[in-house]
C-alpha positions as CSV (number, residue, x, y, z in Angstrom):
1,M,-30.6,-13.9,-9.6
2,A,-31.0,-16.4,-6.8
3,R,-34.2,-16.3,-4.8
4,L,-33.4,-15.4,-1.2
5,S,-35.5,-16.4,1.9
6,V,-34.2,-14.8,5.1
7,G,-36.8,-16.5,7.2
8,K,-35.9,-19.9,6.0
9,A,-32.2,-19.2,6.5
10,W,-32.8,-18.0,10.1
11,E,-34.8,-21.1,10.9
12,E,-32.1,-23.3,9.5
13,G,-29.4,-21.3,11.3
14,M,-31.2,-21.5,14.7
15,A,-31.6,-25.3,14.2
16,F,-27.9,-25.7,13.3
17,V,-26.7,-23.7,16.4
18,G,-29.1,-25.8,18.6
19,R,-27.5,-29.0,17.3
20,E,-23.9,-27.8,17.2
21,S,-23.7,-25.3,20.1
22,A,-21.0,-27.5,21.8
23,L,-18.7,-26.8,18.9
24,L,-19.7,-23.3,17.9
25,L,-20.0,-21.5,21.2
26,P,-16.5,-22.4,22.7
27,V,-14.8,-21.2,19.4
28,A,-16.9,-17.9,19.5
29,M,-16.2,-17.2,23.1
30,L,-12.5,-17.9,22.9
31,F,-11.8,-16.1,19.7
32,I,-14.5,-13.4,19.6
33,A,-15.7,-12.6,23.1
34,V,-12.4,-12.8,24.9
35,P,-10.5,-10.5,22.5
36,A,-13.4,-8.0,22.5
37,F,-13.4,-8.1,26.4
38,A,-9.7,-7.5,26.5
39,G,-9.9,-4.6,24.1
40,Q,-12.6,-2.9,26.1
41,A,-11.3,-3.7,29.6
42,L,-7.8,-2.4,28.8
43,M,-9.1,0.8,27.1
44,P,-7.4,3.8,28.7
45,P,-9.8,5.7,31.1
46,E,-9.4,9.0,29.2
47,L,-10.4,7.3,25.9
48,V,-13.5,5.8,27.7
49,A,-14.5,9.2,29.0
50,W,-14.0,10.8,25.5
51,I,-16.2,8.1,23.9
52,E,-18.9,8.4,26.6
53,N,-18.9,12.2,26.0
54,G,-19.8,11.7,22.4
55,G,-16.3,12.2,21.0
56,K,-16.5,15.9,21.9
57,G,-13.2,17.8,21.8
58,A,-9.8,16.4,20.8
59,M,-9.1,12.7,21.1
60,P,-6.9,12.1,24.1
61,D,-3.4,10.8,23.6
62,V,-3.5,7.1,23.9
63,P,-0.4,4.8,24.1
64,A,0.5,3.1,20.9
65,S,0.5,-0.2,22.7
66,F,-3.3,0.0,23.1
67,W,-3.8,0.5,19.4
68,L,-1.6,-2.5,18.8
69,L,-3.7,-4.5,21.2
70,A,-6.9,-3.3,19.5
71,L,-5.5,-4.4,16.1
72,V,-4.5,-7.8,17.4
73,A,-7.9,-8.2,19.0
74,N,-9.7,-7.4,15.8
75,I,-7.6,-9.8,13.8
76,V,-8.3,-12.6,16.4
77,E,-12.1,-11.8,16.2
78,L,-11.9,-12.0,12.4
79,F,-10.2,-15.3,12.7
80,G,-12.9,-16.5,15.1
81,A,-15.7,-15.5,12.8
82,L,-14.1,-17.4,10.0
83,G,-13.8,-20.4,12.2
84,V,-17.5,-20.3,13.1
85,L,-18.4,-20.0,9.5
86,A,-16.2,-22.9,8.5
87,L,-18.1,-25.1,11.0
88,A,-21.4,-23.8,9.7
89,L,-20.6,-24.2,6.0
90,R,-18.9,-27.6,6.2
91,P,-21.0,-30.1,8.3
92,G,-18.8,-32.8,9.8
93,I,-15.6,-30.7,9.9
94,S,-13.8,-30.8,13.3
95,V,-12.9,-27.7,15.3
96,G,-9.3,-28.2,14.6
97,E,-9.9,-28.4,10.8
98,A,-12.1,-25.3,10.9
99,L,-9.5,-23.3,12.8
100,R,-6.7,-24.4,10.5
101,L,-8.8,-23.4,7.5
102,A,-9.6,-20.0,9.1
103,L,-5.9,-19.5,9.7
104,T,-5.1,-20.2,6.1
105,R,-7.8,-17.9,4.7
106,A,-7.6,-15.1,7.2
107,P,-4.8,-13.3,5.2
108,I,-7.2,-13.2,2.1
109,L,-9.9,-11.6,4.2
110,I,-7.5,-9.0,5.6
111,G,-6.1,-8.3,2.2
112,A,-9.7,-7.8,0.9
113,F,-10.3,-5.3,3.7
114,L,-7.1,-3.5,2.9
115,L,-7.7,-3.3,-0.8
116,F,-11.3,-2.1,-0.2
117,S,-10.1,0.5,2.3
118,A,-7.5,1.7,-0.2
119,L,-10.1,2.2,-2.9
120,V,-12.4,4.0,-0.5
121,A,-9.6,6.2,0.7
122,G,-8.7,7.1,-2.9
123,V,-12.3,8.1,-3.7
124,V,-12.4,10.3,-0.5
125,L,-9.1,11.9,-1.4
126,V,-10.3,12.8,-4.8
127,A,-13.5,14.2,-3.4
128,A,-11.6,16.3,-0.8
129,L,-9.4,17.7,-3.5
130,V,-12.4,18.7,-5.6
131,V,-14.1,20.4,-2.6
132,G,-10.8,22.2,-1.9
133,V,-10.5,23.5,-5.4
134,L,-14.1,24.7,-5.4
135,A,-13.7,26.3,-2.0
136,A,-11.2,28.7,-3.6
137,L,-13.8,29.6,-6.2
138,S,-17.0,29.7,-4.2
139,A,-17.4,28.9,-0.5
140,T,-21.2,28.4,-0.9
141,L,-20.7,25.9,-3.7
142,A,-18.0,24.1,-1.8
143,Y,-20.2,23.8,1.3
144,F,-23.1,22.4,-0.8
145,L,-20.9,19.9,-2.5
146,A,-19.3,18.8,0.8
147,A,-22.8,18.2,2.3
148,L,-23.8,16.3,-0.8
149,M,-20.7,14.2,-0.6
150,A,-21.2,13.5,3.1
151,A,-24.8,12.2,2.3
152,A,-23.4,10.2,-0.6
153,A,-20.8,8.7,1.7
154,V,-23.5,7.5,4.2
155,V,-25.6,6.0,1.5
156,G,-22.6,4.5,-0.2
157,S,-21.4,2.9,3.0
158,I,-24.8,1.3,3.6
159,I,-24.9,-0.1,0.0
160,L,-21.4,-1.4,0.2
161,T,-22.0,-3.1,3.5
162,G,-25.0,-5.0,1.9
163,R,-23.1,-5.9,-1.3
164,L,-20.1,-7.2,0.5
165,I,-21.9,-9.1,3.3
166,M,-21.0,-12.4,1.7
167,L,-17.3,-11.7,1.8
168,Y,-16.7,-13.8,4.9
169,P,-18.4,-16.9,3.7
170,V,-16.9,-16.5,0.2
171,V,-13.4,-16.3,1.7
172,I,-13.8,-19.3,4.0
173,D,-15.7,-21.5,1.5
174,T,-13.6,-21.0,-1.7
175,A,-9.9,-20.8,-2.7
176,L,-10.4,-17.4,-4.4
177,G,-7.8,-14.6,-4.0
178,V,-8.4,-11.1,-2.7
179,R,-9.9,-9.4,-5.7
180,D,-11.9,-12.4,-6.8
181,S,-13.4,-12.8,-3.4
182,L,-14.6,-9.1,-3.5
183,R,-16.0,-9.7,-7.0
184,A,-17.8,-12.9,-5.9
185,S,-19.4,-11.3,-2.9
186,W,-20.5,-8.3,-5.1
187,R,-22.1,-10.6,-7.7
188,M,-23.8,-12.9,-5.2
189,T,-25.7,-10.0,-3.5
190,A,-27.0,-8.4,-6.7
191,G,-30.8,-8.0,-6.6
192,N,-31.0,-8.9,-2.9
193,L,-29.6,-5.7,-1.3
194,L,-32.7,-4.7,0.6
195,R,-33.3,-8.2,2.1
196,L,-29.7,-8.5,3.2
197,L,-29.7,-5.0,4.7
198,G,-33.0,-5.7,6.5
199,F,-31.4,-8.9,7.9
200,L,-28.4,-6.9,9.1
201,V,-30.5,-4.1,10.7
202,A,-32.6,-6.7,12.5
203,I,-29.5,-8.5,13.9
204,I,-27.8,-5.3,15.0
205,F,-31.0,-4.0,16.7
206,L,-31.6,-7.4,18.4
207,S,-28.0,-7.5,19.6
208,F,-28.1,-3.9,20.9
209,I,-31.3,-4.4,22.8
210,V,-30.7,-7.8,24.3
211,S,-27.0,-7.4,25.1
212,G,-27.6,-3.9,26.5
213,A,-30.4,-5.1,28.7
214,A,-28.2,-8.0,29.9
215,Q,-25.4,-5.6,30.7
216,L,-27.7,-3.2,32.5
217,V,-29.4,-5.8,34.7
218,S,-26.2,-7.6,35.5
219,G,-24.6,-4.3,36.3
220,V,-27.3,-3.5,38.9
221,L,-27.1,-7.0,40.4
222,F,-23.3,-7.1,40.6
223,G,-23.3,-3.6,41.9
224,L,-25.0,-4.8,45.0
225,M,-22.2,-7.3,45.7
226,M,-19.0,-5.7,44.6
227,E,-17.2,-2.4,43.9
228,R,-18.6,-0.2,41.2
229,E,-15.7,-0.6,38.7
230,V,-15.5,-4.3,39.2
231,A,-19.3,-4.7,38.7
232,R,-19.1,-2.5,35.6
233,T,-16.3,-4.7,34.1
234,V,-18.2,-7.9,34.9
235,A,-21.4,-6.5,33.5
236,M,-19.5,-5.6,30.3
237,G,-18.4,-9.2,30.0
238,V,-21.9,-10.4,30.4
239,G,-23.1,-8.1,27.6
240,L,-20.2,-9.3,25.4
241,V,-21.1,-13.0,26.0
242,V,-24.8,-12.3,25.0
243,S,-23.8,-10.3,21.9
244,T,-21.4,-13.1,20.9
245,V,-24.1,-15.7,21.2
246,I,-26.3,-13.6,18.9
247,L,-23.4,-13.2,16.5
248,V,-23.1,-17.0,16.3
249,Y,-26.8,-17.2,15.3
250,M,-26.1,-14.4,12.8
251,L,-23.1,-16.2,11.2
252,A,-25.0,-19.5,11.0
253,T,-27.8,-17.7,9.2
254,L,-25.3,-15.9,7.0
255,A,-24.0,-19.3,6.0
256,R,-27.5,-20.5,5.0
257,L,-28.0,-17.3,3.0
258,Y,-24.7,-17.8,1.3
259,R,-25.8,-21.3,0.3
260,Q,-29.0,-19.9,-1.1
261,L,-27.1,-17.4,-3.2
262,Q,-24.4,-19.8,-4.3
263,P,-24.5,-20.5,-8.1
264,A,-25.9,-23.9,-8.9
265,D,-22.7,-24.9,-10.7
266,A,-20.4,-23.9,-7.9
């Protein structure tokens, strides 16, 4: 088991972004922030209202074109993250080379997500069938088992997130296929789950606080100069820019963590 130092990786990641921000930030803004902004700005008002209401009631009917746009935006963001990681993992590589590599390896990452989702869906289906059968025998037992499975799903999701956190760098830094990339990520994170989850929680918390504050302050300032909806859209863009910058630091740190966990003979 490789020894992992999140603090050292963070320091090295910050130093790298400081040196190479002229390469990293344009790629991140173009392929991560812009698609995310488009997806949020073009979200139907009824869906926005439903989300802001906590998802209460039935989900409103949304045009299929929006879901297609959201899918394309997510794929572009995935491609952008791979491009940033290529720049972070291979010093000296040009932006063009990094993007070509990301384009070549993106189908492997998408395939890994699809395979993983299919496996999870299979487990959920089996669990639902078991609960359904037990419900016919005992409603109390079925309710207890459903609650237990829900708790297990939450815990399992957290564990799987930590164990597969190295999937992105594995895909962009190797020539492995779909299944082997999943296996490699799983092996690399063995014994370091808590450290990696702590790193993720810290980044998510930092991004939520900082980008939320930036969006709130810019919303107030722009609200004094323009119409409410325009100010809201501009403030959302500011928040996305800030969160994208934090994501760049996160990816650079993830690249350093990956190098620490990489087998010596790799």
